[in-house]
C-alpha positions in Angstrom: 80.0 126.5 132.6 76.3 127.0 133.3 73.6 125.3 131.3 72.8 128.2 129.0 76.5 128.7 128.3 76.8 125.0 127.6 73.8 125.0 125.2 75.3 127.9 123.2 78.7 126.3 123.1 77.2 123.1 121.7 75.0 124.6 119.0 77.7 126.8 117.5 78.2 126.0 113.8 82.0 126.6 114.3 84.1 123.9 115.8 85.3 125.0 119.3 87.7 123.3 121.8 88.1 124.5 125.3 91.7 123.8 126.4 93.9 124.1 129.5 97.3 125.7 128.7 98.1 126.8 132.3 100.8 124.2 132.8 102.4 125.1 129.4 102.4 128.8 130.4 104.0 128.0 133.7 106.8 126.1 131.9 107.3 128.9 129.4 107.4 131.5 132.2 110.2 129.5 133.9 112.3 129.6 130.8 111.9 133.3 130.4 112.7 133.8 134.1 115.8 131.8 133.6 117.3 134.5 131.4 116.2 133.4 127.9 115.7 136.6 125.8 115.3 135.0 122.3 112.6 132.4 122.7 112.6 131.4 119.1 116.3 130.7 119.2 115.7 128.7 122.4 113.1 126.5 120.7 115.4 125.9 117.8 118.1 124.8 120.1 115.9 122.8 122.4 113.3 120.9 120.2 112.5 118.5 123.0 111.2 121.3 125.2 108.0 121.5 123.0 107.2 117.8 123.6 108.1 118.0 127.3 105.7 120.8 128.1 102.9 119.5 125.9 102.2 116.9 128.5 100.8 119.6 130.7 98.2 120.5 128.0 94.7 119.2 128.4 91.5 119.4 126.3 88.6 120.2 128.6 85.6 120.3 126.3 84.5 120.1 122.7 81.3 121.2 121.1 79.1 119.2 118.7 80.7 120.8 115.6 84.2 119.8 116.8 83.1 116.3 117.4 81.6 116.0 113.9 84.7 117.5 112.4 86.9 114.9 114.2 84.6 112.0 113.5 83.3 111.3 117.1 79.8 110.3 118.1 80.2 111.3 121.8 82.3 113.7 123.8 83.5 111.2 126.4 85.2 109.0 123.7 86.8 112.1 122.2 88.2 113.4 125.5 89.6 109.9 126.2 91.3 109.7 122.8 92.1 113.4 122.4 95.9 113.0 122.8 95.9 110.4 120.0 93.6 112.3 117.7 95.2 115.7 118.3 98.9 115.0 118.8 101.4 117.7 119.4 102.0 119.7 116.2 105.1 121.9 116.6 104.5 124.0 113.5 101.0 124.9 114.7 101.2 124.9 118.5 104.4 126.9 118.7 102.3 129.9 117.6 100.6 129.7 121.0 104.0 129.5 122.8 105.2 132.6 120.9 102.0 134.5 121.7 102.4 133.7 125.4 106.0 135.1 125.4 105.0 138.3 123.5 101.8 138.8 125.5 99.7 138.7 122.3 95.9 138.7 122.7 95.4 136.4 119.7 97.2 133.6 117.8 96.3 131.5 114.8 97.7 128.9 112.5 96.9 126.0 110.1 97.3 122.3 110.6 95.9 119.0 109.2 93.7 116.8 111.3 93.4 113.0 110.9 89.9 112.1 112.1 88.7 109.0 113.8 86.7 108.0 110.7 89.8 108.1 108.4 89.4 111.6 106.9 92.2 114.1 106.5 91.0 117.7 107.2 93.0 120.9 106.8 91.9 123.6 109.2 92.5 127.2 110.0 92.4 127.8 113.8 92.4 130.9 116.0 92.4 131.5 119.7 92.1 134.5 122.0 94.6 134.7 124.9 94.8 136.8 128.0 96.2 140.2 126.8 99.5 141.5 128.2 101.3 140.0 131.2 99.2 137.3 132.7 99.8 134.4 135.1 99.4 130.7 134.2 95.9 130.5 135.8 94.6 132.9 133.1 95.4 130.2 130.5 93.3 127.6 132.2 90.4 127.9 129.8 91.3 128.9 126.3 88.8 128.6 123.4 90.2 127.5 120.0 88.0 128.0 117.0 88.6 125.9 113.8 87.3 126.3 110.3 87.5 123.4 107.8 89.3 124.7 104.7 89.2 121.4 102.8 87.2 122.9 99.9 89.6 125.9 99.6 92.6 123.6 99.5 90.9 121.4 97.0 90.1 124.3 94.7 93.7 125.6 95.0 94.9 122.1 94.0 92.5 122.1 91.1 93.7 125.4 89.9 97.3 124.2 89.9 96.3 121.1 88.0 94.3 123.1 85.5 97.3 125.4 84.8 99.0 122.5 83.2 96.2 122.1 80.7 97.1 124.1 77.6 93.7 123.8 76.1 92.6 126.2 78.9 95.3 128.7 78.0 93.1 131.7 77.8 91.1 131.3 80.9 93.9 129.9 83.0 96.1 132.8 82.0 93.5 135.0 83.8 93.3 132.7 86.7 97.0 132.9 87.2 97.0 136.7 87.1 94.0 136.9 89.5 95.3 134.2 91.9 96.8 136.6 94.4 93.8 138.8 94.3 91.3 135.9 94.7 93.4 134.4 97.6 93.2 137.7 99.3 89.5 137.9 98.6 89.0 134.6 100.4 91.2 135.7 103.3 88.8 138.6 104.1 85.9 136.4 105.3 88.4 134.1 107.1 89.8 137.2 108.9 86.3 138.2 109.7 85.6 134.7 111.1 88.7 135.0 113.3 87.8 138.4 114.6 84.2 137.4 115.5 85.5 134.2 117.0 87.8 136.3 119.2 84.9 138.5 120.2 82.7 135.4 121.0 85.6 134.1 123.2 85.7 137.3 125.2 82.0 137.3 125.8 82.1 133.7 126.8 85.0 134.3 129.2 83.1 136.9 131.2 82.1 135.9 134.7 78.5 136.1 133.5 78.7 135.3 129.7 76.8 137.7 127.4 75.0 135.1 125.4 73.3 137.7 123.2 76.6 139.1 122.0 78.0 135.5 121.5 75.0 134.6 119.4 75.5 137.8 117.3 79.2 136.9 116.8 78.3 133.3 115.8 75.8 134.6 113.2 78.4 136.8 111.7 80.8 133.9 111.6 78.2 131.9 109.7 77.7 134.8 107.2 81.4 135.1 106.6 81.8 131.4 106.1 79.0 131.5 103.5 80.7 134.4 101.7 84.0 132.4 101.6 82.2 129.4 100.1 80.5 131.6 97.4 83.9 133.1 96.4 85.5 129.7 96.2 82.6 128.4 94.2 83.0 131.2 91.7 86.7 130.5 91.4 86.0 126.8 90.8 83.4 127.5 88.2 85.6 130.0 86.4 88.6 127.6 86.3 86.7 124.4 85.7 86.6 122.8 82.2 83.3 121.2 81.4 80.7 120.8 78.6 79.5 124.1 77.3 75.9 124.8 78.1 74.0 127.8 76.6 71.1 129.0 78.8 69.1 132.3 79.2 70.9 134.7 81.5 70.1 138.1 82.9 72.7 140.7 81.7 73.1 142.0 85.2 74.0 138.5 86.5 76.6 138.1 83.8 78.3 141.3 84.8 77.9 140.7 88.6 79.6 137.3 88.3 82.6 138.8 86.5 82.9 141.8 88.9 83.2 139.3 91.8 86.4 138.0 90.2 88.1 141.4 89.5 86.8 143.7 92.2 89.6 143.1 94.6 92.3 143.6 91.9 90.4 146.9 91.0 90.5 147.9 94.6 94.2 147.1 94.9 94.9 149.2 91.8 92.7 152.0 93.1 90.2 151.5 90.3 86.5 152.2 90.8 84.0 150.0 89.0 80.5 151.3 88.1 77.7 149.1 86.7 74.9 150.4 84.6 72.3 147.8 83.6 68.6 148.8 83.1 66.3 146.5 84.9 64.0 145.9 81.9 66.7 144.3 79.7 65.7 140.9 78.3 67.8 137.8 79.0 70.6 136.8 76.6 71.6 133.3 75.6 75.1 131.9 76.2 77.4 129.8 78.2 77.7 131.5 81.6 81.4 130.7 82.3 82.5 131.7 78.8 80.6 135.1 78.9 82.1 135.6 82.4 85.5 135.0 80.9 85.0 137.6 78.2 83.9 140.3 80.7 86.7 139.4 83.2 89.4 139.5 80.4 88.3 142.9 79.1 87.9 144.4 82.6 91.2 143.0 83.8 93.0 144.4 80.7 91.5 147.8 81.4 92.8 147.7 85.0 96.3 146.7 83.8 96.4 149.4 81.1 95.5 152.2 83.5 98.0 150.9 86.1 100.8 150.7 83.4 99.9 154.2 82.2 99.8 155.5 85.8 96.4 157.1 85.0 95.6 159.6 87.8 91.9 158.7 87.7 91.1 155.1 87.3 87.5 154.2 86.5 85.8 151.3 84.7 82.2 151.5 83.6 80.5 148.2 82.7 77.2 148.7 81.0 74.6 146.8 79.1 71.9 148.2 76.7 69.4 146.9 74.2 70.7 146.7 70.7 67.5 146.6 68.7 65.0 143.9 69.5 67.2 140.9 69.1 70.5 141.7 70.9 72.0 143.2 74.0 75.4 145.1 73.9 77.8 144.9 76.8 80.4 147.7 77.0 83.5 148.1 79.2 84.9 151.6 79.2 87.9 152.8 81.1 89.4 156.2 81.9 92.9 155.3 80.7 95.0 156.7 77.8 93.1 154.7 75.1 94.4 152.2 72.6 97.2 153.6 70.2 95.9 154.0 66.7 98.6 151.6 65.3 97.6 148.9 67.7 93.8 149.2 67.5 93.3 147.1 64.3 95.4 144.3 65.7 94.2 143.8 69.3 92.1 140.8 68.4 94.8 139.0 66.4 96.1 135.8 67.9 99.5 136.1 69.7 99.5 139.9 69.4 100.2 141.6 72.7 101.6 144.9 73.9 102.5 143.4 77.3 106.1 142.2 77.7 105.0 138.8 79.1 101.6 138.6 77.4 100.5 135.6 75.5 98.3 137.5 73.0 95.5 135.0 73.4 93.0 136.7 75.7 91.2 139.0 73.4 91.5 136.6 70.5 89.7 133.9 72.5 87.1 136.5 73.6 86.4 137.3 70.0 86.0 133.7 69.1 83.7 133.1 72.1 81.4 136.0 71.2 81.2 135.1 67.5 80.3 131.5 68.4 77.5 132.9 70.5 76.2 134.7 67.4 77.5 138.1 68.5 80.4 140.4 67.6 83.2 142.1 69.6 84.7 145.5 68.7 86.9 148.2 70.2 87.0 152.0 70.0 88.7 155.0 71.7 86.9 157.8 73.5 84.2 157.9 76.0 81.0 160.0 76.1 82.3 161.9 73.1 85.5 163.0 74.9 89.0 161.9 73.9 90.9 159.3 75.9 89.9 156.0 77.4 89.1 152.8 75.6 85.8 151.0 75.1 85.4 147.3 74.2 81.9 146.2 73.3 80.3 142.9 72.4 76.8 141.9 71.5 74.8 138.8 72.5 71.5 137.6 71.1 68.4 137.9 73.2 67.0 134.5 74.4 64.5 133.3 71.9 65.9 135.2 69.0 68.0 132.3 67.7 66.8 128.9 66.4 67.3 126.0 68.8 70.6 124.3 68.2 72.6 121.4 69.6 75.2 121.8 72.4 77.7 124.6 71.9 81.2 123.5 70.8 84.3 124.7 72.6 85.9 127.9 71.3 89.0 127.4 69.3 91.5 129.8 67.8 
């Protein structure tokens, strides 16, 4: 590793370990040469094999980010204690064994690290391997990239705890329905991190490393990491219970925050979302999380309604427009079948639902939230003067149009 290569390795914001797996690869090759055709079955029947061959594994180098992650001040101490601090982990490391046998070019997994300074850190790791059939020497320098997912795990735990809190029934019902979509949304930047980590590894592994390409990959890794953090922060904000706080908000920001939470579900259901918010609209006053809840609930209901009706064209338009001088009206319009006439008068009633497993609380809570903000919520059928489709609208007062009041009180049914 030349000086420039070492400098780039050390300044990477992603934790990187350089490891020697050549001895492990040699032992795995001997097993396969001995006639083993089902390697997974072999591992199940010979659990000691894993620990026997791990003694051939060595950590060669660690960058500054990896040392910080593991709680070490200097590299020499870490390399001396690496076997203690990074003990064999069958559930994680066996992914490398299997990739060796299959000739895969990449492998990845999750594990929990116990750092020198007493922390417990869950990580997502990924490594690039020599593609196709390759001898043991090709495994002499493998780069392992690790991403700390502590915050994501913490948020997942917070969501699970929050689901037990019945006072959050309306918002948590949405969180539960959106959980799979949001998890996938977070996995996208993680996949991007893994892909760019693999690219960086390939550029580093060249006889003359292409440092420009490695720097580009590392910048993209940083951008993807920041995107994942933003998504997690929005999930946490949406699920968290705290004191209500009404502040001036731009109508476009209210809608953009909500779209972040439903856009992947819309994509999964082949639904397009269009936003129409004039730039000159004045700010409205309200509690950011509660207004976000109203828009998410209405938009998610529209997505579900169009999916249930198997609408051939699925579109949602979310718009905001001035309603006189003192209010702004937000409207969510879909291209579905509309709301049946016999149902329309009851959709805001508590515990009324047309869904088989619906709680009937979502729109009722939305109505209460909007009214406590000094606005109103209503529904209608038809869009742009044409039959079909449903439109739900709510108004919010413009900032400065209401007298100053004390802290907002929680919405109740």
